C-alpha positions as CSV (number, residue, x, y, z in Angstrom):
1,M,0.0,0.0,0.0
2,R,1.1,3.5,-0.7
3,R,2.3,5.4,2.4
4,L,0.1,8.3,3.2
5,R,1.8,11.7,3.2
6,V,0.8,13.8,6.2
7,G,1.4,17.4,7.0
8,C,1.9,19.0,10.4
9,Y,0.2,22.4,11.0
10,P,1.1,23.6,14.6
11,G,-0.7,26.4,16.3
12,S,-2.8,27.4,19.2
13,F,-5.9,27.8,17.0
14,D,-7.4,30.1,19.7
15,P,-9.9,30.2,18.1
16,P,-9.7,28.3,14.8
17,T,-10.4,30.6,11.9
18,V,-11.4,30.4,8.3
19,A,-7.8,31.3,7.5
20,H,-6.5,28.3,9.3
21,L,-8.7,26.0,7.3
22,A,-7.8,27.8,4.1
23,V,-4.0,27.3,4.8
24,A,-4.5,23.6,5.7
25,S,-6.5,23.0,2.6
26,A,-4.0,24.8,0.4
27,A,-1.1,22.7,1.8
28,L,-3.1,19.5,1.3
29,S,-3.4,20.3,-2.4
30,A,0.0,21.9,-3.1
31,C,2.0,19.2,-1.3
32,G,0.0,16.2,-2.4
33,L,-0.9,15.3,1.2
34,S,-3.5,12.8,2.3
35,R,-4.1,14.6,5.6
36,V,-3.1,17.7,7.6
37,D,-2.9,17.4,11.3
38,L,-3.7,20.4,13.5
39,V,-1.0,20.0,16.2
40,V,-1.6,21.8,19.4
41,S,0.9,22.2,22.3
42,R,-0.6,22.1,25.8
43,V,1.4,25.2,26.5
44,A,2.3,27.2,23.3
45,L,5.8,28.3,22.9
46,G,6.3,31.9,24.2
47,K,2.7,32.3,25.1
48,G,2.3,30.6,28.5
49,A,-0.8,28.9,29.7
50,V,-4.2,30.1,28.3
51,A,-7.0,30.2,30.9
52,V,-9.9,31.5,28.8
53,P,-11.2,29.4,27.2
54,T,-9.8,26.4,29.0
55,F,-7.5,24.0,27.1
56,A,-10.2,21.3,27.3
57,D,-12.8,23.5,25.7
58,R,-10.4,24.5,23.0
59,V,-9.6,20.9,22.2
60,A,-13.2,20.0,22.2
61,V,-14.0,22.7,19.6
62,L,-11.0,21.6,17.5
63,S,-12.3,18.0,17.7
64,S,-15.6,19.1,16.3
65,V,-13.9,21.0,13.5
66,V,-11.8,17.9,12.6
67,A,-14.8,15.6,12.9
68,A,-16.6,17.6,10.2
69,R,-13.6,17.2,7.9
70,A,-12.3,13.8,8.9
71,S,-11.5,12.8,5.4
72,W,-8.5,15.1,5.3
73,L,-8.0,16.9,8.7
74,G,-6.6,15.5,11.9
75,L,-5.9,16.7,15.5
76,V,-2.9,15.9,17.7
77,V,-2.3,17.3,21.2
78,S,1.4,17.4,22.3
79,D,3.5,18.3,25.3
80,S,6.3,19.5,22.9
81,Q,6.7,23.2,22.0
82,L,9.5,23.5,19.4
83,L,8.4,23.1,15.8
84,V,11.3,20.6,15.2
85,D,9.8,18.4,17.9
86,L,6.1,18.9,16.9
87,S,6.9,18.1,13.2
88,A,9.1,15.1,13.8
89,G,8.0,12.2,11.6
90,Y,5.8,14.3,9.4
91,D,6.2,14.8,5.6
92,V,5.6,18.5,5.6
93,L,5.5,21.4,8.1
94,V,2.8,23.9,7.4
95,L,3.2,27.4,8.9
96,G,2.4,31.0,8.4
97,A,5.2,33.3,7.2
98,D,5.0,35.2,10.5
99,K,6.1,32.0,12.4
100,W,9.5,31.7,10.6
101,P,11.3,34.4,12.7
102,Q,10.2,32.4,15.8
103,V,11.7,29.3,14.3
104,T,15.1,31.0,13.8
105,D,15.1,32.9,17.1
106,V,18.1,31.7,19.1
107,A,16.2,32.6,22.3
108,F,14.1,29.5,21.9
109,Y,17.3,27.3,21.8
110,G,18.9,28.5,24.9
111,G,20.7,31.3,23.0
112,S,22.7,28.7,21.0
113,A,22.9,29.4,17.2
114,A,24.3,25.9,16.8
115,R,21.3,24.3,18.4
116,R,19.0,26.5,16.3
117,D,20.8,25.5,13.1
118,E,20.6,21.9,14.0
119,A,16.9,22.1,14.7
120,V,16.2,24.0,11.5
121,A,18.1,21.4,9.5
122,A,16.0,18.7,11.0
123,L,12.7,20.2,9.9
124,P,10.7,18.4,7.2
125,P,10.0,20.3,3.9
126,L,8.0,23.5,4.5
127,A,4.7,24.8,3.1
128,V,4.5,28.5,3.9
129,A,1.5,30.8,3.8
130,P,2.5,34.4,3.0
131,R,1.4,37.1,5.4
132,D,0.5,40.5,4.0
133,G,1.8,39.4,0.7
134,G,5.3,38.8,1.8
135,L,7.8,36.1,2.9
136,P,10.4,36.4,5.6
137,E,14.1,36.6,5.0
138,G,16.1,33.4,5.3
139,L,13.2,31.1,4.3
140,P,14.6,28.0,2.5
141,S,14.3,28.2,-1.2
142,S,12.9,24.7,-1.2
143,A,9.8,25.9,0.7
144,T,6.5,25.5,-1.0
145,V,4.7,28.9,-1.0
146,L,1.0,28.5,-0.7
147,S,-0.4,31.0,-3.2
148,G,-3.9,32.3,-3.8
149,L,-4.6,32.9,-0.1
150,A,-4.5,36.7,0.0
151,S,-8.3,37.1,-0.4
152,V,-9.0,34.6,2.3
153,L,-6.4,35.6,4.8
154,G,-6.6,39.3,4.7
155,E,-6.6,40.6,8.2
156,V,-8.0,37.4,9.7
157,S,-6.4,36.4,12.9
158,S,-7.3,34.6,16.1
159,S,-6.0,37.6,18.1
160,G,-8.4,39.8,16.1
161,V,-11.3,37.6,17.1
162,R,-10.4,37.9,20.8
163,A,-9.6,41.6,20.8
164,D,-12.2,42.9,18.4
165,G,-15.0,40.3,18.6
166,R,-14.7,39.4,14.9
167,S,-16.8,36.3,15.2
168,E,-17.2,36.1,11.4
169,W,-13.6,35.1,11.2
170,M,-14.1,31.9,13.2
171,V,-15.0,28.5,11.7
172,E,-18.6,27.7,12.3
173,E,-17.9,25.1,15.0
174,A,-16.0,27.7,17.0
175,A,-18.5,30.4,16.3
176,A,-21.4,28.2,17.5
177,F,-19.5,27.4,20.8
178,D,-18.8,31.1,21.2
179,R,-22.5,32.0,20.7
180,S,-23.4,29.6,23.4
181,T,-20.7,30.4,25.9
182,G,-18.8,33.7,25.0
183,A,-15.6,31.7,25.0
184,W,-13.7,34.2,22.8
185,T,-15.8,37.3,22.6
186,D,-17.3,37.6,26.1
187,P,-15.0,36.3,28.9
188,V,-17.5,37.4,31.6
189,R,-20.2,35.3,30.1
190,Y,-17.8,32.4,29.6
191,A,-16.8,32.5,33.2
192,A,-20.4,32.3,34.3
193,W,-21.0,29.5,31.8
194,T,-18.1,27.5,33.2
195,R,-19.2,28.0,36.8
196,R,-22.7,26.7,35.9
197,G,-21.1,23.7,34.3
198,R,-19.0,22.9,37.4
199,A,-22.0,23.4,39.7
200,S,-24.2,21.1,37.6
201,S,-21.5,18.3,37.6
202,R,-21.3,18.2,41.4
C-alpha cells in the first residue's frame, strides 16, 4: 500500500479561523498530502498557559472542527513546543510566514545558534502561507509557497477575534461554541458558563 503523506500544522488555534482552514486545505493540495494534522501544544511556545477558554474546551472545539472534515483533517495534542519536535515524523511542516522568525530565534534554543541551526536542518519540507503578501528573510528556497490565499487571509487572525470580537472570522464550530458560551468574545459570560457547568456536575 502507498504510504500516506501527512502534514503537520502547529498552532494554538485560539480560536480556529477560516484562514487556518484555508491554509491547511492549500497545503493539502499543493504538497500532495492525504491529511493535515492540526498540532496543538498544551502550552504554546512563548505564550504561557491560556485560561480562557480552557484548554479542554479549545480541544473539544477543534475535535468538532476535525470531525466535520475527517477525510482530510486530523488533530494531535502534544507536550512539545518547538516546531522541530512537533513536526518530527511528518512529511511537511505547514506554517504562516510570520512564524518563521520564531523558528530561527536563538532565544528558543537557549541562546545557541548551533542548536538553532541543528533544529532548522531537521525540519521536514516547509509549506508556507505568505502574510500581508510577503515572505520572511532566510526562508529556505525549497519551501512551497501557498499561493492564492490573500483574499481569504486578509486581516483574519485569532487575536483579532479575541480583541475585536470578529466572530465572522471563526470557523462555524468555534462560532457556535462562542455564541453559546462567549468563549472568545465575552470572557465574563464564559466565566459564568463554566461556573454553571461545574455546579451542575457536582
